[in-house]
VMD Tcl script that builds the backbone (N, CA, C; Angstrom):
set m [mol new atoms 222]
animate dup $m
set s [atomselect $m all]
$s set {name element resname resid chain x y z} {
  {N N MET 1 A -29.737 5.046 -82.289}
  {CA C MET 1 A -28.541 4.304 -81.937}
  {C C MET 1 A -28.685 3.705 -80.548}
  {N N ASN 2 A -28.257 2.501 -80.400}
  {CA C ASN 2 A -28.274 1.814 -79.121}
  {C C ASN 2 A -26.911 1.975 -78.450}
  {N N ASN 3 A -26.856 2.726 -77.369}
  {CA C ASN 3 A -25.613 2.929 -76.635}
  {C C ASN 3 A -25.464 1.794 -75.621}
  {N N PRO 4 A -24.469 0.936 -75.760}
  {CA C PRO 4 A -24.333 -0.208 -74.846}
  {C C PRO 4 A -24.028 0.205 -73.411}
  {N N LEU 5 A -23.646 1.460 -73.185}
  {CA C LEU 5 A -23.341 1.913 -71.825}
  {C C LEU 5 A -24.536 2.583 -71.149}
  {N N GLN 6 A -25.692 2.618 -71.849}
  {CA C GLN 6 A -26.900 3.165 -71.242}
  {C C GLN 6 A -27.255 2.320 -70.027}
  {N N GLY 7 A -27.508 2.954 -68.905}
  {CA C GLY 7 A -27.797 2.237 -67.670}
  {C C GLY 7 A -26.561 1.945 -66.847}
  {N N VAL 8 A -25.378 2.094 -67.452}
  {CA C VAL 8 A -24.131 1.903 -66.725}
  {C C VAL 8 A -23.583 3.270 -66.321}
  {N N PHE 9 A -23.468 4.166 -67.321}
  {CA C PHE 9 A -23.045 5.544 -67.094}
  {C C PHE 9 A -24.135 6.478 -67.627}
  {N N GLU 10 A -24.013 7.760 -67.358}
  {CA C GLU 10 A -24.963 8.737 -67.883}
  {C C GLU 10 A -24.761 8.840 -69.397}
  {N N THR 11 A -25.807 8.588 -70.173}
  {CA C THR 11 A -25.686 8.623 -71.629}
  {C C THR 11 A -26.776 9.478 -72.249}
  {N N ARG 12 A -26.466 9.954 -73.444}
  {CA C ARG 12 A -27.434 10.697 -74.261}
  {C C ARG 12 A -27.066 10.421 -75.705}
  {N N GLY 13 A -27.873 9.607 -76.372}
  {CA C GLY 13 A -27.529 9.188 -77.724}
  {C C GLY 13 A -26.212 8.436 -77.696}
  {N N PRO 14 A -25.293 8.775 -78.600}
  {CA C PRO 14 A -24.006 8.074 -78.635}
  {C C PRO 14 A -22.976 8.630 -77.645}
  {N N TYR 15 A -23.369 9.618 -76.837}
  {CA C TYR 15 A -22.444 10.284 -75.920}
  {C C TYR 15 A -22.669 9.822 -74.489}
  {N N GLY 16 A -21.645 9.981 -73.663}
  {CA C GLY 16 A -21.799 9.633 -72.265}
  {C C GLY 16 A -20.723 10.238 -71.394}
  {N N LEU 17 A -21.007 10.235 -70.115}
  {CA C LEU 17 A -20.061 10.672 -69.090}
  {C C LEU 17 A -19.996 9.591 -68.025}
  {N N THR 18 A -18.811 9.334 -67.536}
  {CA C THR 18 A -18.654 8.281 -66.540}
  {C C THR 18 A -19.045 8.732 -65.140}
  {N N GLY 19 A -18.851 10.018 -64.814}
  {CA C GLY 19 A -19.135 10.500 -63.469}
  {C C GLY 19 A -18.075 10.104 -62.461}
  {N N LEU 20 A -16.947 9.590 -62.934}
  {CA C LEU 20 A -15.874 9.160 -62.032}
  {C C LEU 20 A -15.006 10.336 -61.609}
  {N N CYS 21 A -14.439 10.261 -60.419}
  {CA C CYS 21 A -13.468 11.270 -59.988}
  {C C CYS 21 A -12.211 11.104 -60.852}
  {N N ALA 22 A -11.351 12.093 -60.831}
  {CA C ALA 22 A -10.169 12.111 -61.701}
  {C C ALA 22 A -9.290 10.867 -61.518}
  {N N GLN 23 A -9.036 10.472 -60.287}
  {CA C GLN 23 A -8.163 9.322 -60.033}
  {C C GLN 23 A -8.792 8.027 -60.557}
  {N N ARG 24 A -10.077 7.798 -60.251}
  {CA C ARG 24 A -10.755 6.581 -60.727}
  {C C ARG 24 A -10.861 6.580 -62.247}
  {N N TYR 25 A -11.094 7.758 -62.838}
  {CA C TYR 25 A -11.193 7.831 -64.291}
  {C C TYR 25 A -9.855 7.461 -64.932}
  {N N GLU 26 A -8.765 7.945 -64.359}
  {CA C GLU 26 A -7.445 7.612 -64.897}
  {C C GLU 26 A -7.218 6.098 -64.866}
  {N N GLU 27 A -7.579 5.461 -63.756}
  {CA C GLU 27 A -7.450 4.009 -63.643}
  {C C GLU 27 A -8.339 3.309 -64.680}
  {N N PHE 28 A -9.575 3.785 -64.804}
  {CA C PHE 28 A -10.532 3.217 -65.757}
  {C C PHE 28 A -10.013 3.367 -67.188}
  {N N ALA 29 A -9.524 4.554 -67.531}
  {CA C ALA 29 A -9.032 4.810 -68.892}
  {C C ALA 29 A -7.826 3.930 -69.224}
  {N N LEU 30 A -6.947 3.715 -68.254}
  {CA C LEU 30 A -5.788 2.847 -68.489}
  {C C LEU 30 A -6.210 1.391 -68.705}
  {N N GLU 31 A -7.162 0.927 -67.913}
  {CA C GLU 31 A -7.650 -0.438 -68.108}
  {C C GLU 31 A -8.393 -0.558 -69.438}
  {N N ALA 32 A -9.130 0.476 -69.808}
  {CA C ALA 32 A -9.836 0.470 -71.096}
  {C C ALA 32 A -8.835 0.433 -72.242}
  {N N LEU 33 A -7.762 1.176 -72.124}
  {CA C LEU 33 A -6.741 1.201 -73.170}
  {C C LEU 33 A -6.133 -0.190 -73.360}
  {N N ALA 34 A -5.973 -0.923 -72.273}
  {CA C ALA 34 A -5.465 -2.292 -72.375}
  {C C ALA 34 A -6.429 -3.182 -73.165}
  {N N LEU 35 A -7.707 -2.775 -73.206}
  {CA C LEU 35 A -8.723 -3.496 -73.990}
  {C C LEU 35 A -8.869 -2.906 -75.393}
  {N N LYS 36 A -7.959 -1.972 -75.724}
  {CA C LYS 36 A -7.964 -1.282 -77.020}
  {C C LYS 36 A -9.155 -0.339 -77.194}
  {N N VAL 37 A -9.586 0.276 -76.077}
  {CA C VAL 37 A -10.649 1.275 -76.089}
  {C C VAL 37 A -10.024 2.599 -75.669}
  {N N MET 38 A -10.077 3.582 -76.550}
  {CA C MET 38 A -9.518 4.896 -76.280}
  {C C MET 38 A -10.617 5.802 -75.723}
  {N N LEU 39 A -10.375 6.352 -74.545}
  {CA C LEU 39 A -11.326 7.267 -73.915}
  {C C LEU 39 A -10.766 8.682 -73.918}
  {N N PRO 40 A -11.623 9.697 -73.704}
  {CA C PRO 40 A -11.145 11.078 -73.632}
  {C C PRO 40 A -10.114 11.239 -72.507}
  {N N PRO 41 A -9.325 12.314 -72.538}
  {CA C PRO 41 A -8.258 12.491 -71.553}
  {C C PRO 41 A -8.732 12.762 -70.124}
  {N N SER 42 A -9.980 13.199 -69.943}
  {CA C SER 42 A -10.476 13.453 -68.591}
  {C C SER 42 A -11.964 13.130 -68.498}
  {N N ALA 43 A -12.431 12.927 -67.279}
  {CA C ALA 43 A -13.809 12.490 -67.038}
  {C C ALA 43 A -14.850 13.526 -67.434}
  {N N ASP 44 A -14.472 14.792 -67.525}
  {CA C ASP 44 A -15.452 15.824 -67.866}
  {C C ASP 44 A -15.672 15.973 -69.371}
  {N N VAL 45 A -14.959 15.195 -70.177}
  {CA C VAL 45 A -15.124 15.198 -71.629}
  {C C VAL 45 A -15.957 13.971 -71.999}
  {N N PRO 46 A -17.087 14.146 -72.700}
  {CA C PRO 46 A -17.928 13.002 -73.037}
  {C C PRO 46 A -17.215 11.996 -73.940}
  {N N PHE 47 A -17.481 10.722 -73.696}
  {CA C PHE 47 A -16.996 9.685 -74.600}
  {C C PHE 47 A -18.024 9.539 -75.722}
  {N N ILE 48 A -17.617 8.944 -76.829}
  {CA C ILE 48 A -18.503 8.704 -77.960}
  {C C ILE 48 A -18.443 7.221 -78.298}
  {N N VAL 49 A -19.595 6.599 -78.373}
  {CA C VAL 49 A -19.675 5.189 -78.757}
  {C C VAL 49 A -19.733 5.124 -80.285}
  {N N PRO 50 A -18.928 4.274 -80.906}
  {CA C PRO 50 A -18.965 4.151 -82.365}
  {C C PRO 50 A -20.363 3.790 -82.860}
  {N N ALA 51 A -20.689 4.235 -84.058}
  {CA C ALA 51 A -22.004 3.961 -84.636}
  {C C ALA 51 A -22.207 2.477 -84.910}
  {N N GLU 52 A -21.133 1.764 -85.193}
  {CA C GLU 52 A -21.230 0.335 -85.469}
  {C C GLU 52 A -20.256 -0.432 -84.585}
  {N N TYR 53 A -20.742 -1.489 -83.993}
  {CA C TYR 53 A -19.917 -2.367 -83.173}
  {C C TYR 53 A -20.668 -3.680 -83.029}
  {N N SER 54 A -19.965 -4.725 -82.691}
  {CA C SER 54 A -20.621 -6.005 -82.421}
  {C C SER 54 A -20.609 -6.236 -80.916}
  {N N ALA 55 A -21.479 -7.101 -80.451}
  {CA C ALA 55 A -21.524 -7.392 -79.018}
  {C C ALA 55 A -20.172 -7.889 -78.527}
  {N N GLY 56 A -19.487 -8.671 -79.346}
  {CA C GLY 56 A -18.163 -9.175 -78.967}
  {C C GLY 56 A -17.133 -8.073 -78.858}
  {N N ASP 57 A -17.288 -7.030 -79.688}
  {CA C ASP 57 A -16.356 -5.902 -79.652}
  {C C ASP 57 A -16.379 -5.189 -78.314}
  {N N VAL 58 A -17.536 -5.100 -77.688}
  {CA C VAL 58 A -17.675 -4.281 -76.484}
  {C C VAL 58 A -17.850 -5.089 -75.193}
  {N N GLN 59 A -17.931 -6.401 -75.291}
  {CA C GLN 59 A -18.227 -7.213 -74.110}
  {C C GLN 59 A -17.239 -6.987 -72.957}
  {N N ALA 60 A -15.948 -7.061 -73.225}
  {CA C ALA 60 A -14.952 -6.877 -72.157}
  {C C ALA 60 A -15.002 -5.457 -71.596}
  {N N PHE 61 A -15.223 -4.473 -72.471}
  {CA C PHE 61 A -15.309 -3.087 -72.014}
  {C C PHE 61 A -16.563 -2.871 -71.168}
  {N N LEU 62 A -17.671 -3.498 -71.512}
  {CA C LEU 62 A -18.890 -3.391 -70.709}
  {C C LEU 62 A -18.672 -3.962 -69.320}
  {N N GLN 63 A -17.980 -5.077 -69.230}
  {CA C GLN 63 A -17.690 -5.670 -67.921}
  {C C GLN 63 A -16.830 -4.727 -67.086}
  {N N LEU 64 A -15.818 -4.131 -67.721}
  {CA C LEU 64 A -14.964 -3.167 -67.027}
  {C C LEU 64 A -15.790 -1.966 -66.574}
  {N N SER 65 A -16.635 -1.450 -67.445}
  {CA C SER 65 A -17.457 -0.275 -67.136}
  {C C SER 65 A -18.383 -0.543 -65.956}
  {N N ARG 66 A -18.989 -1.705 -65.937}
  {CA C ARG 66 A -19.887 -2.052 -64.823}
  {C C ARG 66 A -19.125 -2.105 -63.500}
  {N N ARG 67 A -17.893 -2.581 -63.555}
  {CA C ARG 67 A -17.062 -2.625 -62.349}
  {C C ARG 67 A -16.798 -1.220 -61.813}
  {N N TYR 68 A -16.535 -0.285 -62.701}
  {CA C TYR 68 A -16.235 1.081 -62.285}
  {C C TYR 68 A -17.474 1.908 -62.008}
  {N N ALA 69 A -18.622 1.520 -62.535}
  {CA C ALA 69 A -19.852 2.298 -62.364}
  {C C ALA 69 A -20.245 2.448 -60.899}
  {N N GLY 70 A -19.820 1.527 -60.050}
  {CA C GLY 70 A -20.118 1.635 -58.622}
  {C C GLY 70 A -19.423 2.812 -57.962}
  {N N ALA 71 A -18.431 3.411 -58.629}
  {CA C ALA 71 A -17.682 4.543 -58.063}
  {C C ALA 71 A -18.143 5.878 -58.635}
  {N N VAL 72 A -19.295 5.900 -59.294}
  {CA C VAL 72 A -19.800 7.133 -59.922}
  {C C VAL 72 A -20.077 8.182 -58.868}
  {N N THR 73 A -19.735 9.443 -59.205}
  {CA C THR 73 A -19.867 10.552 -58.244}
  {C C THR 73 A -20.793 11.648 -58.739}
  {N N TYR 74 A -21.848 11.333 -59.485}
  {CA C TYR 74 A -22.764 12.363 -60.019}
  {C C TYR 74 A -23.250 13.250 -58.936}
}
mol reanalyze $m
mol bondsrecalc $m
mol representation Tube
mol addrep $m
């Protein structure tokens, strides 16, 4: 499986962690929800990328993710 967030956040197969602090993760999750992307309730719970998606499905979310990736706290 090709995880589109590989290289943006820490990923392993279809799973990933953002590495964001709680406050930044909350902001990120709210902005993602506005894009119709549901994320786990907290940053310490791995997200799962769907097995099937189109580039158009994830383009806006990838842009958002790249914006927040600069705040990673690994």
